[in-house]
C-alpha positions in Angstrom: 1.8 -4.1 31.3 2.4 -0.3 31.5 2.4 0.5 27.8 4.3 3.6 26.7 4.4 5.3 23.3 6.2 8.0 21.5 6.7 9.1 17.8 9.3 10.5 15.5 8.9 12.2 12.1 11.3 11.7 9.2 11.4 13.1 5.7 12.3 10.6 2.9 13.8 11.9 -0.3 13.0 10.3 -3.7 16.0 9.3 -5.8 14.1 10.1 -9.0 11.3 12.3 -10.2 8.2 10.7 -8.8 5.4 11.8 -11.1 1.7 10.7 -11.2 -1.4 12.2 -12.7 -1.7 14.2 -9.4 1.7 15.9 -9.9 5.4 15.6 -9.0 6.5 14.5 -5.5 9.9 15.5 -4.3 9.8 13.9 -0.8 7.5 12.0 1.5 7.0 12.5 5.3 6.3 9.6 7.6 5.7 9.4 11.4 7.0 6.4 13.3 5.2 5.1 16.4 7.3 3.4 19.1 5.6 1.2 21.7 7.2 -0.5 24.7 6.5 -1.9 28.1 7.8 0.4 30.8 9.3 -2.6 32.6 11.5 -3.4 29.6 12.1 -0.4 27.4 14.9 -2.2 25.5 12.3 -4.2 23.6 10.0 -2.0 21.5 7.7 -2.2 18.5 7.7 0.2 15.6 5.0 1.2 13.2 4.9 3.7 10.3 2.2 6.3 9.8 2.6 7.7 6.3 -0.5 9.6 5.0 -0.4 10.8 1.4 -1.1 14.5 1.0 -4.2 15.1 -1.1 -5.3 11.5 -0.8 -5.3 10.1 2.7 -8.2 10.9 5.0 -5.8 11.8 7.8 -3.3 13.9 5.7 -4.2 17.0 7.7 -2.2 20.0 8.9 -2.6 18.9 12.5 -1.4 15.3 12.0 1.2 15.9 14.8 -1.5 17.1 17.1 -3.6 14.0 16.4 -0.6 11.8 17.2 0.0 13.7 20.4 -3.5 12.9 21.5 -3.2 9.2 20.5 0.1 8.8 22.2 -1.1 10.4 25.4 -4.1 8.1 25.4 -1.9 5.0 24.9 0.3 6.2 27.8 -2.7 5.9 30.1 -3.2 2.2 29.2 -2.7 -0.3 32.0 -3.4 -4.0 31.9 -2.4 -6.9 34.0 -1.9 -8.9 30.9 -1.4 -7.8 27.3 -3.9 -9.4 24.8 -2.3 -12.2 22.9 -2.2 -12.3 19.2 -4.8 -14.6 17.7 -5.2 -13.2 14.2 -5.7 -9.9 12.4 -9.0 -9.2 14.1 -7.4 -8.9 17.6 -5.6 -5.8 16.4 -8.6 -3.8 15.4 -10.6 -5.0 18.5 -7.8 -3.7 20.8 -7.2 -0.3 19.2 -10.5 0.7 17.6 -11.4 2.7 20.6 -8.0 4.4 20.6 -7.8 5.4 16.9 -10.8 6.7 15.0 -11.5 5.2 11.5 -10.9 8.7 10.2 -7.2 8.1 10.9 -6.3 4.9 8.9 -2.5 5.7 8.7 -2.3 6.1 12.4 -4.3 2.9 13.0 -1.9 1.0 10.7 1.2 2.4 12.5 -0.2 1.5 15.9 -1.4 -1.9 14.8 2.0 -2.9 13.4 4.0 -1.4 16.3 1.8 -3.4 18.7 2.3 -6.6 16.8 6.0 -6.0 16.6 6.1 -5.5 20.4 4.0 -8.6 20.9 6.6 -10.6 18.9 9.6 -9.4 20.9 10.5 -6.1 19.2 12.3 -7.8 16.3 10.4 -6.3 13.4 8.2 -9.4 13.3 4.6 -8.5 12.6 3.3 -11.8 11.4 5.0 -15.2 11.8 4.9 -16.9 8.4 7.1 -18.2 5.6 8.0 -14.7 4.4 10.3 -14.4 7.3 12.2 -17.5 6.4 12.8 -16.3 2.8 9.7 -17.3 0.9 9.3 -14.7 -1.9 6.2 -12.8 -2.8 5.7 -12.1 -6.6 5.3 -8.3 -7.3 4.7 -6.0 -10.2 7.3 -3.7 -11.5 6.1 -0.1 -11.1 6.7 2.2 -14.1 6.5 5.8 -13.0 5.1 8.5 -15.3 7.6 10.3 -17.5 8.4 11.1 -21.1 7.3 8.2 -23.4 10.9 7.2 -24.1 11.7 7.2 -20.4 8.7 5.0 -19.6 9.7 2.4 -22.3 13.2 2.4 -21.0 11.8 1.7 -17.5 9.9 -1.2 -18.8 12.9 -2.7 -20.6 14.9 -2.4 -17.3 12.2 -4.0 -15.3 11.8 -7.0 -17.7 15.6 -7.4 -17.6 15.4 -7.5 -13.8 13.0 -10.5 -14.0 9.6 -8.8 -13.7 6.8 -10.4 -15.7 4.1 -8.1 -14.5 4.4 -4.4 -14.8 2.2 -1.5 -13.7 2.2 1.8 -15.6 0.9 5.0 -14.2 -1.1 6.8 -16.9 -3.2 9.9 -17.3 -0.6 12.6 -17.1 0.6 12.6 -20.7 -1.3 13.0 -24.0 -3.5 9.9 -24.4 -2.1 9.1 -27.8 1.4 9.3 -26.5 0.4 6.8 -23.7 -1.1 4.5 -26.3 2.1 4.7 -28.3 4.1 3.7 -25.2 1.8 0.6 -24.8 2.0 -0.2 -28.5 5.8 -0.2 -28.3 5.8 -2.3 -25.1 3.5 -4.9 -26.7 5.7 -4.9 -29.8 8.5 -6.2 -27.6 6.6 -8.2 -25.0 3.3 -10.1 -25.9 0.7 -10.7 -23.2 1.9 -14.4 -23.0 5.2 -13.1 -21.7 4.4 -9.9 -19.7 1.2 -8.8 -17.9 0.4 -5.1 -18.0 -1.6 -3.3 -15.3 -2.5 0.4 -15.6 -3.2 3.0 -12.9 -5.0 6.1 -14.0 -5.4 7.7 -10.5 -8.8 9.0 -11.5 -7.4 11.0 -14.5 -10.1 10.2 -17.1 -13.2 12.4 -17.4 -16.4 10.3 -17.0 -17.7 11.1 -20.4 -14.6 9.9 -22.1 -13.6 7.0 -19.9 -15.4 4.2 -21.6 -14.1 5.1 -25.1 -10.5 5.3 -23.8 -10.9 2.0 -22.0 -12.0 0.4 -25.3 -8.9 1.8 -27.1 -6.6 0.6 -24.3 -8.1 -2.8 -24.5 -6.3 -3.7 -27.7 -3.1 -3.8 -25.7 -4.2 -6.8 -23.6 -4.4 -5.0 -20.3 -4.9 -7.1 -17.1 -6.7 -4.3 -15.2 -6.9 -0.6 -14.7 -7.0 1.1 -11.3 -9.4 4.0 -10.7 -10.0 5.2 -14.3 -12.2 8.1 -13.0 -12.2 10.0 -9.8 -13.8 8.4 -6.8 -17.5 9.1 -5.8 -18.9 9.5 -9.4 -22.0 7.7 -10.4 -20.5 6.7 -13.7 -18.2 4.2 -11.9 -21.1 1.7 -11.6 -21.5 1.7 -15.4 -17.8 1.4 -16.0 -17.4 -1.5 -13.7 -20.2 -3.3 -15.7 -19.2 -2.3 -19.2 -15.5 -1.7 -19.3 -13.6 -4.3 -21.5 -10.7 -3.9 -19.1 -11.4 -5.2 -15.6 -11.5 -2.2 -13.2 -9.7 -2.2 -9.8 -11.0 0.3 -7.2 -8.4 2.1 -5.2 -9.1 5.7 -4.2 -12.8 4.8 -4.3 -12.4 2.8 -1.1 -10.7 5.5 1.0 -13.8 7.3 2.4 -15.5 4.0 3.3 -13.9 3.1 6.6 -17.0 1.5 8.3 -17.9 -2.1 7.4 -21.5 -1.3 6.5 -20.3 1.4 4.1 -17.8 -1.0 2.6 -20.4 -3.6 2.0 -22.8 -1.1 0.4 -20.1 0.2 -1.9 -19.1 -3.3 -3.2 -22.7 -4.4 -3.6 -23.4 -1.2 -5.6 -20.4 -1.1 -7.9 -19.4 -4.8 -8.1 -15.9 -4.2 -9.3 -13.8 -7.1 -10.6 -11.0 -6.1 -8.3 -10.1 -3.9 -5.3 -6.6 -2.7 -4.4 -5.8 -2.6 -0.7 -3.4 -0.3 1.0 -3.3 -0.6 4.8 -2.1 3.0 5.2 -5.2 4.3 3.3 -7.8 1.7 3.8 -8.1 1.3 7.6 -4.9 -0.4 8.6 -4.6 -4.2 8.8 -8.0 -4.6 10.5 -9.6 -2.4 7.9 -8.1 -4.4 5.0 -9.2 -7.6 6.6 -12.8 -6.3 6.5 -12.4 -5.5 2.8 -10.9 -8.9 2.0 -13.7 -10.8 3.8 -16.4 -8.8 2.0 -14.7 -9.1 -1.4 -14.2 -12.8 -1.0 -17.8 -13.3 -0.1 -18.9 -11.5 -3.3 -16.4 -13.1 -5.7 -14.4 -9.9 -6.1 -10.6 -10.3 -6.5 -8.1 -8.2 -4.6 -4.4 -7.6 -4.1 -2.3 -5.6 -1.7 -0.2 -2.6 -2.5 2.2 -0.4 -0.5 1.7 3.4 -0.5 5.2 4.9 -0.6 6.0 3.7 2.9 9.7 3.3 4.0 11.0 -0.1 4.6 9.5 -0.2 8.0 5.9 0.0 6.7 6.7 -2.1 3.7 8.1 -4.8 5.9 4.8 -4.9 7.8 2.7 -5.0 4.6 4.8 -7.8 3.1 4.4 -9.9 6.3 0.7 -9.2 6.3 0.3 -10.0 2.6 2.1 -13.3 3.2 -0.5 -14.3 5.8 -2.9 -14.7 2.9 -2.9 -17.0 -0.1 -1.4 -15.1 -2.9 -2.9 -15.7 -6.4 -0.9 -13.2 -8.5 1.7 -10.4 -8.2 1.2 -7.8 -5.4 2.2 -4.2 -5.5 5.0 -4.3 -3.0 8.1 -3.1 -4.8 8.6 0.5 -3.7 11.3 0.0 -1.1 14.1 1.3 -3.3 12.6 4.7 -4.2 14.2 6.7 -1.4 17.9 7.7 -1.2 17.7 7.8 2.6 15.5 4.7 3.3 15.9 2.5 6.4 18.3 -0.4 5.9 16.4 -3.6 6.2 16.4 -7.3 5.2 13.9 -6.6 2.4 15.3 -7.5 -1.0 13.8 -7.4 -4.5 15.1 -9.9 -7.1 13.7 -11.6 -10.2 10.3 -10.0 -9.9 9.8 -11.0 -6.2 10.4 -9.4 -2.8 11.7 -11.5 0.0 13.2 -11.2 3.5 17.0 -11.8 3.5 18.0 -12.7 7.0 21.6 -12.0 6.3 20.8 -8.2 6.1 20.3 -6.5 9.4 18.0 -3.6 10.3 19.5 -0.2 11.0 17.0 1.9 13.0 19.5 4.5 14.1 18.1 7.2 11.7 14.7 6.8 13.4 15.6 6.4 17.1 19.3 7.4 17.5 18.9 7.0 21.3 18.6 3.3 20.9 
């Protein structure tokens, strides 16, 4: 095989005001890796590299320069026979020397482009029941906004069939956010609707436990990252919080398996949230899952504002595991200029509708 690679950058525009405790986002940039065998350029794999500014390890000003280097290195690759897919571990083993762990978004893009190419360039990353229409339960994401807007979002999600919702908090007055939760619980008891919270590190360490105790009366399933990552108070919070804590940003800087093991042994969180773009690609997430499972720590998988290309890969990867509860995979409809795909959300689930074709023209118009 004479492997060839190129990449293309695209700006995606939000179709609403996307607010978190870190601020307002107006658009999102992704880079798309294309891989093909020089002998058959008509068949190619695609992977999305979508680092999040201010959050991802590899969200640097020279991201294009790094991709130039990686693409050039791949273009030197020659092999008499391409490695066959035998499970998630083969991906990391093949590309770990090409992509440093300091560039998880690039690793995810190359991993998925490689698997897509291995499966015939048909946007198939993993062969499983998801491709034949088996749905994955997901939570309905409630973006930060004025209290009335957030409650309206919740009503809309429940009407659409969601029974698990996730609210981003930490950007409004705390009492206002409690009032939002109080109103939601007034309409939907915990027996009907599960509530997850995501603070994105917004609480100060000295106030976090008292706030978690106040939030607990609203029957919260879990809260993601109540304080910023890397703070010693997280150990105490994981142990004492009445609401189970799910680590997210806390995992980002731990890309080596020994560091991952040390972190989980030290903090012992009830849950971890895995995002391939942030947490080492598919191979990196597999390491987190293996370690968490061995320690009795729960986990679920979440997308990170990818377009439908990246979301498709994450859904297929998620479906390769046994799914115990709703995943965080419902962000595909947030862009006005997303890539047309078979991904469909209905009744609180995401599934692959084979009657809907891909349209990659916006990415690679020459094809």
